VEXKE-898592 format. One record per residue (C-alpha): residue in one letter; x, y negated, z negated. Coordinates in steps of 0.2 Angstrom, whole numbers, plus 5000, padded with zeros to 4 digits. Example, Ala and Ser with C-alpha at 12.3 -4.5 7.8 and 13.67 -1.06 7.14 Angstrom:
A506250224961/S506850054964/
//
This chain:
M527442043428/E526841973412/Q527542033395/L526542173387/G525442113372/R525341933378/P523541873375/N523041853394/P521341923398/K521841933416/R523342043413/L522442213416/S521442133431/D523042073439/F523842243436/I522342333445/Q522542213460/R524442223461/H524342413460/H522842433472/D523542553484/A524342663470/V522642673461/L521742723477/E523042853482/K523042933465/W521142923464/K520943003481/Q522043153476/R520943183460/V519243173468/Q519643283483/S519343423472/L517543383471/S516543493482/P515643353493/A517343263495/R518043413505/R516843373519/L517343193521/S518743113530/D519942993521/T519142843529/L517342903523/L518042953506/T518742783502/D517442683511/H516842573497/I518142613484/P519242453488/S517742343485/V517242443469/L519042423463/A518942233466/Y517342223457/I518142313442/A519642203442/E518642043442/A517542113428/T519042163418/G519841993420/S518241893415/E517641853398/G515841843404/A515942013412/E514742033426/A514141853426/A515841793432/V516041933446/D515841873464/R514041903469/R514542003484/L515542123474/R514142143461/G513142263473/M514642373477/P514342503464/G512542523470/Y513042533489/H514342653484/A513042763476/L511942753491/N513342803502/R513742953491/L511943003491/A511942993510/H513443113510/G512543243499/Y513443193482/D512543233466/L512343103453/S513643193442/D514843183457/V514643003458/V514942983439/M516543093441/E517242973454/Y517042833442/A517842933428/A519242983439/L519542793443/R519542753425/A520842883421/V521942833435/I521942653430/L522342693412/E523642823417/L524542693428/W524242553415/E525042663401/R526542713412/D526842523415/G526942493397/G525242403395/G524542523382/D524242383368/G522942283377/G521442333366/R520342193372/E520742223390/L520342403388/I518742363381/R518342253396/L518942393408/N517842513400/A516342393400/A516642353418/I516742533423/D515242583412/E514242433420/A514742503437/I514142673433/A512542603426/G512242513442/A512742663453/V511642783443/S510142653444/H510342633462/Y510642823465/Q509042873456/E507942743464/A508542783481/R508542973477/V506742963472/R506242873488/L507342983498/L506543143490/Q504843073493/A505243043511/L506143213513/D504643303505/T503543223518/I504743273532/S504943453525/A503143473523/A502843423541/A504243533547/L503543683538/G501743643542/S502043633561/S503243713573/D502843573586/L504343453587/D503343303592/T502243323577/F503743333565/L504543183573/K502943083570/A503043133552/L504843083551/I504642903557/R503042883546/A504142933531/T505542823537/R504442663538/E503742703520/A505442733513/A506142563521/A504942433519/A505842323532/V505542443546/D504142393557/V504542503573/A505342673574/I505742763590/V506542933592/L507342983609/L508043163611/G508943263624/D510243213638/G508943103646/L508543013630/E506643043632/V505442963620/H504743093609/A503942993595/T503542803591/A502742703577/G502342523576/L502142493595/D500342433593/D500342343610/G500642493621/P501842633625/L503642593629/L503842573648/G504842483661/P506242363657/P505942383638/L506142573639/E507742563649/A508442433637/T508042553623/R508942693632/E510442573635/F510642543617/A510342723613/R511842773625/A512942643616/V512442723599/L512942893605/A514542823613/L515042753596/R514442923587/G513942813573/P512542693567/T512642513574/S511542363575/L510942293592/D511942133589/A513542223586/A513242323602/L512642183614/P514342123620/A514642293628/L512842313635/P512042243651/A511042083650/T509442183652/A509742263635/R509042113627/E507342173633/I507242283618/R506742123608/S505242093619/R504142183606/G504542043594/L505942133585/R507242033576/A508342163568/V508742323578/Y509742473571/G510242633579/V510742793571/P511342953581/L510643113577/L512143233575/H512043413571/E513743513569/G514643373579/H513343383594/A512243233598/I510443283600/G509643113601/V509542933593/A508342853580/I508042673584/L507242563570/G506742383571/S506042243560/R504942103565/N505242003549/A507042033543/E508541953552/E509542113548/F509342263538/S510042273520/E511442383516/E510242483505/D509042503520/M510342553532/L511042683520/M509342743517/L509042753536/R510642843539/T510342963525/M508543013531/T509143033549/S510643133543/R509443253533/A508143243546/T509343303560/G509643463551/I507743483548/I507443453566/V508543593571/Q507943703557/A506143673562/Q506543733579/L507443883572/V505943923561/A504743903576/K505844023586/E505944143572/R504044143570/A503844163589/S505144313588/R504144393574/H502544383585/Q503444443600/A504144593590/D502344633584/D501744633602/A503344703610/R502644883614/A500944823621/L501844683631/L503144803638/A501844913644/T500844773651/V502344703660/I502844873667/E501144913673/Q500844743681/M502644703688/P502644683707/A504044813709/G503845003707/L504845063692/I505545233686/I506545263670/G507445423671/E508345523658/R510245543658/Q510945683668/T509345763674/G508345603680/R506745673672/V505445533673/L505245453656/L504145303661/T503445243678/N502045123683/R500645103694/Q501645013708/A502845163710/T501345273713/E500545153726/I502245133735/F502645313736/R500745363737/Q501045503725/S501145523706/F502745543696/E501945603680/G502745763674/I504245763687/Q505645843678/S507145803689/I507645693704/E507345833716/G505545803713/Y505645643724/S507345623731/G506945733746/R505745603753/G507145473756/F508045443772/H509445333778/P508745193789/R510145193802/S510445383805/G508745453799/K509745583789/P508945643773/Y509545583756/E510545713746/T510045733728/W511645653722/E511445503734/W509845443727/P510145283717/L509445343701/S510445503702/R512045403704/T511545283690/V511145423677/T512645523681/T514045403684/G513345233677/E513345153694/V512444993697/V511544993714/D511044833722/D509744813736/E509944973745/E508645003758/I507845183760/D506645243772/V505345353763/L504045483769/R502545443758/G501345563750/D500045523763/G501245563777/T501545383782/W503245303783/G503845153773/R505445063768/I505945023750/L507244903743/V508044993728/R509044923713/S509645043700/S510545003683/P511045113668/V510445093650/R511845113638/D511845153619/P512845043607/D514345153611/G514245113629/R513645283635/V512345303648/S510745353639/A509545323654/G509345243671/V508145113677/V507645103695/T506544963703/F506044963721/F504944843732/D503944893747/I504744803761/T503944903775/E502944753782/R504344633780/T505544753789/R504244783803/A503944593805/E505844563806/Q506044703818/G504544643828/Q505344463829/R507044533834/F506144643847/L505144503854/A506644383855/A507644513864/A506144543875/S506044353879/A507844343884/A507744503895/L506144453904/S506844283908/D508444353916/S507544393933/L506244313944/D505944483953/L504144543950/Q504544733950/G506144703941/T505244613928/L503944753926/D505344883925/R506344793912/L504744773902/G504544963902/R506344993897/L506144863882/T504644953875/V505345133876/P505845203864/E505845043853/L503945023852/A503245173861/D503645343869/W502645303885/C502345133893/V501145113907/I500944943916/Q499544923928/T499244763939/L497544723947/P497244713966/E496844533963/F498644503957/E499444593971/A498944663988/A498844833980/R498744903962/R500444933955/V500745063941/T502445063932/L502745213921/T504245223908/H504745363897/A506445413890/D506445583900/P506445553919/E505745723922/A504245673911/V504045523921/K503945633937/R502545743929/A501645593924/R501745513941/A500945663949/L499545663936/F499245483940/R499145513959/E497945653955/M496845553943/D496845373950/P496645303937/P496545433923/P494845423915/A495445383898/L496445233904/A495045183915/A493845163901/L495045073889/M495644953903/E493844913908/Q493444863890/V495144763888/L494944673904/C493144623901/T493544553883/E495344503886/R495644573868/P496944713864/E496244883859/L497044993846/V496845183847/R497445253831/D497045433836/L495945523849/S494445503838/H494245323846/P492445303851/L492845273870/L493945433870/A492845543860/S491545553874/L492945613885/G493345763874/E492445883886/H493245813901/A494545933908/A495545803916/F495645703900/R496145853890/R497445893903/L498145723903/V498345723884/R499145893883/A500345843897/L500945683890/G500745733871/I499845573867/T499445543848/S499145363847/A499045213859/M498745023862/V498044943877/V498444753878/P497944633892/M499244533902/V498544353903/A499444213910/R498844033913/G497044093910/R497144233922/T497144413918/F498044523930/G498444683922/C498644793906/I500044873896/T499745033888/L500945093875/A500745273868/T501645383856/A501945563858/E503445663852/S503845533839/G502245563829/R502045373826/V500345313822/Y500045133827/D499145003816/E498644823817/A500444763814/D501044863830/L499544793839/A500044613835/V501844643842/A501144723857/H499944583861/D501344453859/L502444553870/A501044563883/Q500844373883/R502744343886/A502844483899/A501244403908/L502144233909/A503744313915/A502744423928/D501744273933/N503344163935/A504044303946/R502444313957/L502444123958/Y504244123963/E504044253976/A502544153983/A503543993983/Q505044083992/R503944144005/A503143974008/I504843894009/E505444024021/L503844004032/R504143814031/D505943824036/N505543944050/V504143824057/L505343674056/A506743774065/T505543834078/V504743654081/S506443574081/H507143694094/D505643684105/L505643484104/R507543474110/N507143514128/P505843374131/L506843254120/S508343284131/A507343244146/I506743084138/I508543034134/T509143074151/A507642984159/A507942834148/A509842834154/V509242834172/M508042694169/T509342594161/K510442604176/R509042554188/A508542414177/A510242344177/A510442364195/R508842264198/G509242134185/E507642164175/K508142114157/G506342134150/D506242324155/A508042354149/K507542304131/A506042414131/I507142564138/Q508442524124/A507042544111/I506542714119/Q508442764119/R508642724100/S507042814095/A507542964105/H509242964098/R508542954080/M507343094084/D508843194091/R509843174075/L508343224065/L508143384075/H509943414073/D509843394054/L508243504053/L509143644063/D510743634053/F509843644037/A508743784043/S510343874049/L511243844032/R509743904022/A509544064032/G511444094032/R511544084051/L512743934052/A514443994057/L516043894052/R517443894064/R518843874051/Q520643824056/P522043744047/Q521743554047/D522643394040/P521343314028/R522143144032/E521843154050/I520043204047/G519843054036/R520642934049/E519543004063/A517942974053/V518442794049/E518842764067/T517142814072/F516342684061/E517542544063/S516542444076/Q514942454065/A515942394050/Q516642244059/E514842194065/K514242194047/G515842104040/I516342254029/H518142304026/L518242494030/G519842584027/V520842734022/A521842734006/P523642804009/A523942974003/E525543084002/D525843263999/V524143324004/P524143504010/L523243574025/V521543644022/V520743784032/C519043714037/D517743684051/R518443514056/D516743464064/R515743504049/V516943414037/L516843264049/Q514943284048/V514943274029/L516143114030/S515043034043/N513543054033/L514342984018/L515042834028/S513442804037/N512542784021/A513842674013/L513942554027/K512042544027/V511942484009/T513542384008/G513342194011/A514542074021/Q516242044013/G516042214004/S517142364006/V517042554010/T518642664006/V518942844011/R520242934001/C520943114001/E521943183986/H522743343981/R522143413965/E522643593959/E521843713972/H520743583981/V520843433992/V519643303986/F518843183999/S517943023992/V516942884000/A516842733989/D515742573992/T515442413984/G513542423987/P512142393975/G512342563966/I511142693962/P510042693946/E510542833934/D508842913934/E508942943953/L510643023953/P510043203949/Y508943203964/L510143133978/F510543303985/E508743373986/R507943394003/F506843254009/W507143143994/R507542963996/G507742833982/Q506542693981/R507642553976/N509442583983/G509142534001/Y509642694009/K508642744025/G508542904033/T507643074033/G508243134016/L509143284023/G510843204026/L511543234008/A510643404007/I511543454022/A513143384016/R513043484000/E512643644009/L514143624021/V515243584006/V514643733997/A514843844013/H516643794012/G516843853994/G516843673987/T515743553977/I515043383979/Q514643253966/V514243063964/E514642923952/S513742763953/R513442603943/V512142483947/G512942313953/V514642393955/G514542523968/T514442713972/T515842843975/F515443013983/R516743153980/F516843323988/T518143463987/I518843584000/P519843733994/V521643734000/G522143884011/N520343964011/A520144054027/E518644164023/G516944144031/
//
């Protein structure tokens, strides 16, 4: 350190530079008492001070004062002033910071023994005064510009509660305050949607330029501080350069932060300047900082204004809402439940007025539990529970007897109203009329159950009886199903009621009045129009004319009918009867919704009944066909036996005479006769199996012996075709109780088919294996295989594949299946085209029944 008093103009300057950190620390301690400084972090507080201190040091050590100071440092007092302006400092606060800086330097200087440097102190004071003057000048100029801009912004905020209108005013003021700004864009919200733009004269921001702008905005938000595009580009995708596609050279982004939360980004661009000046950037930061608060404030002002309007209209609006709300509403007084307020919907749902009702008893008696039908006690009613105990009731369904005598169902919600002390002061109950929804749901459930029940049987009378049981008592008290003579040989009437004695009485009436006059009139109309008919009550035009008819009065009195529906049963374009549903003791009155369910039910029932009729007809036709085939087959066996016997005799005679030509013709006759004999055997077997007349002679048998015997039967045929036929060895195969000849018949059928389709050098293998409670027989060939789409039909009667090479009547596999099933087993097939086919069938072990 230089000796004190030595004439060295840079002595104080060097002292300031050497004690730079001490000066900053002591200065920071002094200025932290200033009000604006308390809001700043240490970094922001000392932001420009090192540069300002360097400026003062150079100015103090220079004879020519500011002229000798580095050009870069000369603007620091002004930048510092703008920075402080941006952070809400008054001009006096800025001057106080310089005064504190002067005091700290002098204090440290004196303590270091440098108090006699008069000329240096003069230069120090001059440098600080010069800095203050520059700061004041820049501060006042910027403040004037800023206030003008803020006045514009404030006027816009106060003049309109529309956010976008305010933002347009903001960016207009920003462009006026910073001449270098040509383009301004404001993006708000999490999605960074463009809310306002200025300077984009060539069209709106769309496509890649818009996405590039958002990428830059996200980078600004991530930094939580202002930045230029050039500084952010290294961390951005290459597409971010698209932001310059509008001719922008300098781009600057400023986050809009309010109480630490980002609400958006302001992006400013210049087409002329390479970069924004420090003064412009400080101005932009200041304006956006101030504008952020105004944006939020503008929104709050708009909300407050709207709140005032809402408060002014609250009573009228509340009354309108209550009157027009889709739910019925009742507000009841604490404890008593006296109706304080209600609406039109409540009256329409209950079909009675609630005006003047003094207690819950005035309406609670009309509620019933949906499941049990038990009336609601007063204390059970939701509003009663709410006003007495504070209970919240959610979605409780209640059946109600309405004021006009009809029934409905409501969905109830009830909640207490509490005073500031938490005590229940009233109860609010809302309810929706869910009668139609409930009926629709019940109807769909009923129809679904009906469809399932009707599909369970193909017996016609059983179907009609089941239909009656479905409707009573779910849909009616009485169900009368009448079929037309055209549908059956005679008209059938099915009566259903919950009380068997009532059914007996009704049957007697129907025999006496065949048909009853009322039903006859309704049926005639329904059958002619094929449209359902609704009889809400006995005033129906078709019934009114029968009022004096004694038989009609007797019928109504005996059955107690109050309401009815008659619906036609139409299936596949054919009408074959009617369903009449009637109410009696239940007192139910039918309407159009009931008629729609009944009509749907009749259509499903008609299809089920028609299916049963067609099934019965098909079964009769099959039975007739099988009987004819059995009869014909039996009658043909005698003449065919004569042909076979005669052919055998002719063969011997031709052989004795040596007539070879006649022998060939006779052999052709024998082959044809034997084929016909096998066909007749098949037809008779199948007819017996279908009729259940085929008796099985079951005895314990060795499955391996059965397999070997079947193979031996076909060995010569296999040798002639060059096919390897064998039995796979098997051990530990138990005995089965079966009809040996019938099991051999199944194996023979399968072996015969396999040898027909297997070519020379192929193989056919018979196996028998023990699996759990069965012995499994299998016949596997290496023939052409069976296409997959033909497999499901192999065991059907008279079915033959078109491409697999099998020949025959189409009965062999059907008979095989019936024989296996008769033994209590199953048969199946596996096949791959080009690989071969395997048939497997099972015979239970030790099954001696049948």
